[in-house]
N, C-alpha and C positions, 0 to 999 in steps of 0.2 A: 720201462727202464727205471731203476731205482738207484739213485746216487747217495752214498752214505760219506759224510765228512767224519773221518776218524780222528784228526788232530789238524793242526794248522799246516802239516805237510803231507799228509796221506788221504786220499779219496779212494772209496772202493764203489765201483759200479756193477749193477747185476742187470742182464739182459736175458730175457726169456727166449727160448728158441722161437715160439709162435710170434714175438714181437719182431724178430729178424725176419721171418717169413713174410710178414706183413709188408715189408719194404724191398722184399725181393732178395734178401740175403740168407745166408746159412750160418750156424755156428762155424763150420768147417771153414767157410769163405774167411770169417773174420781171424780163426786161429792161424790160417796159411797167409794172411796179408793180402788177399787177392785183389787186383785192381779195382773191382767194382765196390770194393768195401772203403776206399780212399775217401768219399765225400762223407760217409757215416762216420768214420775215425776222426776225421778233421772237424766236425760237429761235436764228437765227444771230447776232443782237446780243448776246444772253446768252452764247453759246460764246465770241464775239470778245472780249466785256466781260471774260470770265473770264481770257481768255489774256493780256490787256494791263492787268489790274487797273485797269480804266477805272472812274474815279468820276464818274457823271452829273451831281453837283452842281456841279463845277469844270471838267468837261472836255468837249470836244465829239469825237464819233465821226463820222468823214467816211468815206463809202463809194463806191466806183466798181465799176459792173457792166460786164462784157466778156462777149460770147458768142463762142465760139471756132469755129474752121472745123468740128469735130466735133459741134457742138450743145452741149458743155458750157458751163458758166458760171462765169467766174472773176471773184471779189468781191476787192477790195483795200479794207482797214480801215485808217484811221489816226487814232491818238488825239491829239488836240491839246488841250495845255493854254492858258492865257492867256499864257503865255511864248511858246509856238510861235506862237500867232494873231498875237501883236505882231511877231515876227520875220518873219511871212510878209508882214504889211501893210507893215513896213519895207521887205521885199525888192521888193515892188510898188511903193511909192511912190518908192522909188530908182530903180528902172528905168523909172518914168514920167517921172521929172524927167529921166533921162539922154536918153529918147526926144526929149521937148520941146528939149533942147539941140543934138541932132542935127538935127532936122527944124525949123528956124528958116525962117521964110518967106525971108529972106535967101538961104538955101542953096537953098530951092527956086527961088527966082528967077533964081540963078545958074545952076542947071541949065538952066532954061527959054531962057536966052540962048545956050547952048551948040549948036553943030549938028553933025550928023553923027554919027561914031562917038563922039565926045567927050561928046555929051548921053547916050547910051546907057550909057557907062562909068560918068560921074557918077551917073547915077540908079541903075545896079545897086550902086555902091559905098554909098550912101546907105541903099539897101534892106537890104543885107547887114550894115551897122554896126546897123541898128535891129532886125534879126532877132537878132543876137547878144544884143543887149540884153533882147529878149523872153525868149529862152531862159533867162536869167540868173533871171527870176522862178521858174523851177522847181526851179533849184539850191538844194541844201541848205546851209547855213552850215556845217554841221559832218557829216562822213560817218561814220555809226556802223558798227562794225566787226559782221559778221553774227554773227547768234545765232540761226541757222536751227534751227526744232525742227519736225518734221513729225508731226502727229497724224491718223490715219485714224479717222473716226466714221461710225456709220449715220446716216442721216437719220431722225429720231423721228417717227413717223407721226402727225400732230396731226389731231384731229376736231373740227370745230365743232357745238356742241350748243346747243339751246335747249329749255327746259322753261316750260311755261305752268301758272300757278296761279290758283286760284279766289280766294285771298286771301293776303295777305302771311305770315299765320302758317304757311301751307303750305310757302311759299317758305324760310321761316325753319327750320322742321323738316328739309325736304329738305337745306338747306346744313349742317346739323350733322352729319347722316350721310355728305355727299358731301364734306365739308372734308377728309377723310384721303385723298381719291383725288388722283392727279397732275393737277389741274385748275389752269388759269391764265386770265388774262385774264377776269375774270368780271364781269359787269354787270346790273344790273336795270333793267327798262323797266315800264311802265305803259301800256297803250293799252285805252280803255273801261274795263271793270269787270275786267281781267284783268291779271296781273302775269306778266312774261317775264323769265326768268334765263338770259341767254347766258354761253356759257363755252368754253374750249379743253382738250380732254382729249387728255393724252399717254399712251396706253395702253401699258404695260409687258408685259402678258400678257392672255389672255383673261378671267382673272378679273376684271380691273379694268372691263371693259366690263358684264360680268354682274353686279358690284356696282352700277355706276351705273343700270342699266337697271331692276334690283330697287328701287332708292330711288325711281326714277322713277316706277314702277308704284304705289308706294306712297303717295306724296304729290302727285304732279303730274297735271294733267288731262291733258297730251300731252308727249311729250319726242321731238323730232326731231334728225335729224343732216344736215349741210350743206344746210339746206333753204332754200329761195328766200323761205319765209315769214318767216325769221330776217331777211333782209336787209331786206324791207318793215317789220318793227317796228323795225330800227335805224334807219331812215329817217324813220318817221312816229311812232314811241311816244315817250313821255316818258322820259328816261334819268333815273331817281331816284338812282341808284348807280353812279357812273361807273367806280370801280377798287375792286378787293377786295370785291365783293358778297358773295362766299361768307363772307367773314370777318366783314364787318358784320352780316349775317342771322343767322349763327351765334351772335354776341353777342346777339341779341335773346331768345334762350331760356337760361335759366340751367341 
């Protein structure tokens, strides 16, 4: 994966199809926003946010995805502050008002009254002027000087895990051990009499997976990876802790 910082607000990411296949994804899955791509896109958001100094409290990160002829995926990310949002709205509003001024009913009626080649020429002239006004919506008020910085990074192989516990105390003891592992996006669900902890693991070596499975064998009734059962629990179970479940469960045990 190659990340190119174009300027202070724009980043371009290029991911080869072969890289996506290595982590069990396809370009089509990325383009269609399939559920299995969520961990990867979350990781990409973090990478892009770091490059742009993104503040999620006050800024918006807009992304556009394009699949290239060779199967690679190119993603553009643009950081927008309140000022940027206002500028965009003003440009769109101004262009819309200009279009209304160009396409008055009087002008349309005048074109309709013309005959022969004059009708076609008048219509093409009006359409051309409107097209130019529409293009202005996408123009920037200020052109930033390029500040291109390219970074090549390996795609982190993220794995979705779910652990089932007989009671919440077992989940808390597991979380205290597993908290030191590179785990993200943890949630806690309850279905029937069981508790389910879902999380994403970003293994950096074989020992990471070994440590996780060892903790799972000690405290969990079951530990599964990329399982269809997890999707079922996420859709039907009651979500007790929606964010940072590992952190909250760990704090239950002194």
